C-alpha positions as CSV (number, residue, x, y, z in Angstrom):
1,M,-13.8,-28.5,-17.6
2,I,-12.2,-30.5,-20.9
3,G,-11.9,-27.3,-23.0
4,K,-9.6,-26.3,-19.5
5,I,-7.8,-29.2,-19.9
6,A,-7.9,-29.5,-23.9
7,G,-6.5,-25.6,-24.1
8,S,-3.6,-26.2,-21.4
9,F,-2.2,-28.7,-23.6
10,V,-2.4,-25.9,-26.7
11,Q,-0.9,-23.1,-25.2
12,F,2.4,-22.4,-23.5
13,P,4.4,-24.4,-21.9
14,G,1.6,-26.9,-22.5
15,I,1.8,-26.7,-26.5
16,L,5.9,-28.0,-26.0
17,V,4.5,-31.1,-24.8
18,T,2.5,-31.9,-27.2
19,L,4.4,-31.2,-29.5
20,F,7.0,-33.6,-27.7
21,L,4.3,-36.3,-28.0
22,L,3.1,-35.3,-31.6
23,L,7.1,-36.2,-33.0
24,W,7.2,-39.4,-30.8
25,F,4.2,-40.5,-32.5
26,V,5.6,-39.4,-35.9
27,R,9.2,-40.6,-36.0
28,K,8.4,-43.1,-33.0
29,K,12.1,-42.0,-31.3
30,K,12.2,-42.3,-27.4
31,K,13.9,-39.9,-26.9
32,Y,10.2,-37.3,-27.8
33,I,8.7,-39.4,-25.4
34,I,11.4,-38.6,-22.6
35,F,11.8,-34.9,-23.2
36,A,7.5,-34.2,-23.1
37,A,7.7,-36.6,-19.6
38,I,10.3,-33.6,-18.3
39,L,8.4,-30.6,-19.6
40,Y,5.9,-32.2,-18.4
41,L,7.3,-32.7,-14.9
42,F,8.1,-29.8,-15.2
43,T,5.1,-27.5,-15.9
44,I,2.8,-29.2,-13.5
45,E,2.3,-27.6,-10.1
46,V,1.7,-31.0,-8.1
47,V,6.1,-31.8,-8.6
48,W,5.9,-27.7,-6.8
49,I,3.6,-27.9,-4.3
50,P,5.8,-29.9,-2.1
51,V,8.9,-27.7,-2.4
52,E,6.6,-24.6,-1.8
53,K,5.1,-25.6,1.2
54,L,8.8,-26.8,2.5
55,W,10.5,-23.6,1.4
56,V,8.2,-21.0,2.2
57,V,8.1,-19.5,5.9
58,D,4.7,-18.9,7.3
59,E,4.2,-17.1,10.8
60,K,1.3,-16.3,13.2
61,V,0.7,-12.7,12.9
62,V,2.0,-10.6,15.7
63,A,0.3,-7.9,17.4
64,G,2.8,-5.0,16.5
65,D,3.6,-2.9,13.0
66,I,4.0,-4.2,10.1
67,L,6.3,-3.7,7.5
68,I,5.9,-3.9,3.7
69,L,8.9,-4.6,1.3
70,G,8.3,-3.3,-1.9
71,G,8.5,-5.7,-4.7
72,G,9.8,-3.4,-7.9
73,V,8.6,-1.5,-10.3
74,L,7.6,-1.7,-14.1
75,E,9.0,1.0,-16.8
76,T,5.3,0.9,-19.1
77,P,4.4,4.0,-22.0
78,D,2.4,5.3,-18.6
79,G,5.5,6.1,-16.9
80,V,6.2,3.8,-13.6
81,Q,4.0,1.3,-12.2
82,L,3.9,-0.9,-8.8
83,S,4.5,-4.4,-10.2
84,R,1.7,-7.5,-9.4
85,A,4.5,-8.3,-6.9
86,T,4.5,-5.0,-5.0
87,L,0.7,-4.8,-4.9
88,S,0.7,-8.0,-3.6
89,R,1.9,-7.4,-1.1
90,L,0.4,-4.1,-0.4
91,L,-2.8,-6.3,-0.2
92,K,-2.2,-8.7,2.4
93,G,-0.7,-5.5,4.4
94,F,-3.7,-3.4,4.4
95,E,-5.8,-6.8,5.3
96,L,-3.4,-6.7,8.0
97,W,-4.0,-3.4,8.9
98,K,-7.5,-3.6,8.9
99,E,-6.9,-6.2,11.7
100,L,-4.2,-4.9,13.9
101,R,-5.4,-1.3,13.0
102,S,-0.9,-0.6,13.4
103,R,1.4,1.6,11.9
104,V,2.3,0.5,8.4
105,I,6.0,1.2,7.2
106,V,6.2,0.5,3.4
107,S,10.0,0.2,2.3
108,G,11.3,0.8,-1.4
109,G,14.3,2.6,-2.4
110,R,15.0,5.1,-5.5
111,T,14.7,3.6,-8.9
112,P,17.2,4.5,-12.4
113,S,14.3,6.3,-13.2
114,G,14.1,8.6,-10.0
115,F,10.4,7.2,-9.2
116,I,10.5,6.1,-5.0
117,E,8.5,2.9,-4.5
118,A,8.0,3.8,-0.8
119,E,6.0,6.8,-1.9
120,K,3.8,5.0,-4.7
121,M,3.5,2.6,-2.2
122,K,2.1,5.1,0.4
123,E,0.0,6.8,-2.2
124,V,-1.7,3.3,-2.8
125,L,-2.3,2.9,1.0
126,I,-4.1,5.6,1.5
127,S,-6.4,5.4,-1.4
128,W,-7.7,2.7,0.2
129,G,-8.1,4.3,3.4
130,V,-5.1,4.0,5.6
131,P,-4.4,7.3,7.7
132,E,-1.5,8.9,6.2
133,N,0.3,9.5,10.1
134,M,0.0,6.0,10.0
135,V,2.4,5.6,7.1
136,I,5.4,5.8,7.7
137,V,8.4,5.6,4.7
138,E,11.5,4.3,4.1
139,G,12.6,5.1,0.7
140,N,16.4,4.5,0.5
141,S,16.9,0.8,0.5
142,I,17.9,-0.8,-2.5
143,N,17.5,-5.0,-1.5
144,T,16.5,-7.0,0.4
145,Y,18.8,-6.6,3.2
146,E,18.4,-2.9,3.2
147,N,14.6,-2.9,3.1
148,I,14.5,-4.7,6.9
149,L,18.5,-3.0,8.1
150,Y,16.6,1.0,7.6
151,S,13.0,-0.2,8.6
152,K,14.9,-1.7,11.8
153,N,14.6,1.7,13.6
154,L,11.6,3.0,12.4
155,T,9.6,0.0,13.5
156,N,7.6,-1.3,17.5
157,E,8.8,-4.6,17.5
158,P,7.5,-6.9,17.2
159,V,6.7,-6.1,13.4
160,N,4.6,-7.9,10.8
161,I,7.0,-9.1,7.6
162,V,4.7,-8.9,4.3
163,T,6.5,-10.0,1.5
164,S,6.2,-12.9,-1.6
165,S,6.2,-16.4,-0.5
166,T,9.3,-17.5,-2.3
167,H,10.8,-14.4,-1.0
168,T,10.1,-16.0,3.0
169,V,13.1,-17.3,3.7
170,R,15.7,-14.8,2.5
171,V,13.5,-12.4,4.4
172,K,13.7,-14.5,8.0
173,L,17.6,-15.5,7.6
174,I,18.0,-11.4,7.6
175,A,15.9,-10.4,10.0
176,D,17.3,-13.0,12.1
177,K,20.7,-11.6,11.5
178,L,19.7,-8.5,11.9
179,N,17.6,-9.7,15.1
180,V,14.4,-8.4,14.3
181,D,11.7,-9.5,16.5
182,S,9.1,-10.0,13.6
183,A,6.5,-12.3,11.9
184,V,7.1,-13.3,8.1
185,I,3.3,-13.2,6.3
186,P,4.0,-14.4,3.2
187,C,2.0,-13.6,-0.4
188,D,1.8,-13.7,-3.9
189,F,1.9,-17.3,-3.6
190,I,3.1,-18.5,-7.5
191,I,1.5,-22.1,-7.5
192,E,-2.0,-23.1,-5.7
193,T,-1.2,-25.3,-2.2
194,K,-4.5,-27.1,-2.8
195,V,-4.2,-30.0,-5.2
196,T,-7.7,-29.9,-7.8
197,Y,-7.4,-31.3,-11.7
198,R,-5.4,-28.0,-12.3
199,S,-2.4,-29.1,-10.5
200,F,-2.0,-31.6,-13.2
201,L,-1.9,-29.6,-16.7
202,P,0.6,-27.5,-17.7
203,S,1.4,-24.0,-16.5
204,Q,3.6,-21.2,-16.6
205,E,3.1,-20.5,-12.9
206,A,4.3,-24.0,-12.4
207,L,7.1,-23.3,-14.8
208,S,8.1,-20.4,-13.2
209,F,8.0,-21.2,-9.8
210,P,11.8,-22.7,-10.2
211,G,13.1,-19.5,-11.6
212,Y,12.4,-18.0,-8.6
213,L,13.1,-20.1,-6.3
214,T,16.8,-20.5,-8.0
215,H,16.6,-16.5,-7.9
216,E,16.0,-16.8,-4.2
217,I,18.9,-20.0,-3.2
218,F,21.4,-17.8,-5.4
219,G,20.2,-14.7,-3.1
220,I,21.0,-16.3,0.1
221,I,24.6,-17.7,-1.1
222,Y,25.3,-14.0,-2.1
223,Y,24.5,-12.1,1.1
224,K,26.2,-15.4,2.3
225,L,29.3,-14.6,0.6
226,K,28.8,-10.9,1.2
227,G,29.3,-11.4,5.5
228,V,25.5,-10.3,6.0
229,L,24.1,-13.7,6.5
């Protein structure tokens, strides 16, 4: 435990807190201790846990189809790969499929390189044991709104919509706007919801959470200005 605590303050972003504390110790200027305190608060999970709990939609699973929303792909030297968010959504959808044994709709369109995300998502589910005839591909959408719009006629409602935790509010708003009878099921949580000693240590996950949150807020504002919400 001591090693983890010490390590969190010598790695990014904790090293920034340490550096400002050292500057304060050497120069005795109040601004450095203030900067250290602000950085510390921004990089610990315990500050963001209440925000996450208020933001994330977590509904009970319903007896119906499963709609897994694509979370993007990565261009790598080995080719195009599914992102961590997409793989996490697939895993959650697969767990639901084992429970419900219902059809699975995978939604994700063509990338600039010509890669259709939903087709790769289907391949992964089949490799995990989902029968091919139970996986339906929606490969035309290029954003969240189109994910749900284009999948609506492919599903038997009610439908379980699987997406990343920070994405759930926007998904719920769109599903309600499109009159889709659904339950939004979160996965790919960025920070832990349970408070432990790690919740008080600087971490990249805690630092990244406000960025994801801001992205979603601006996404909702954009859709409202566009008139689709």
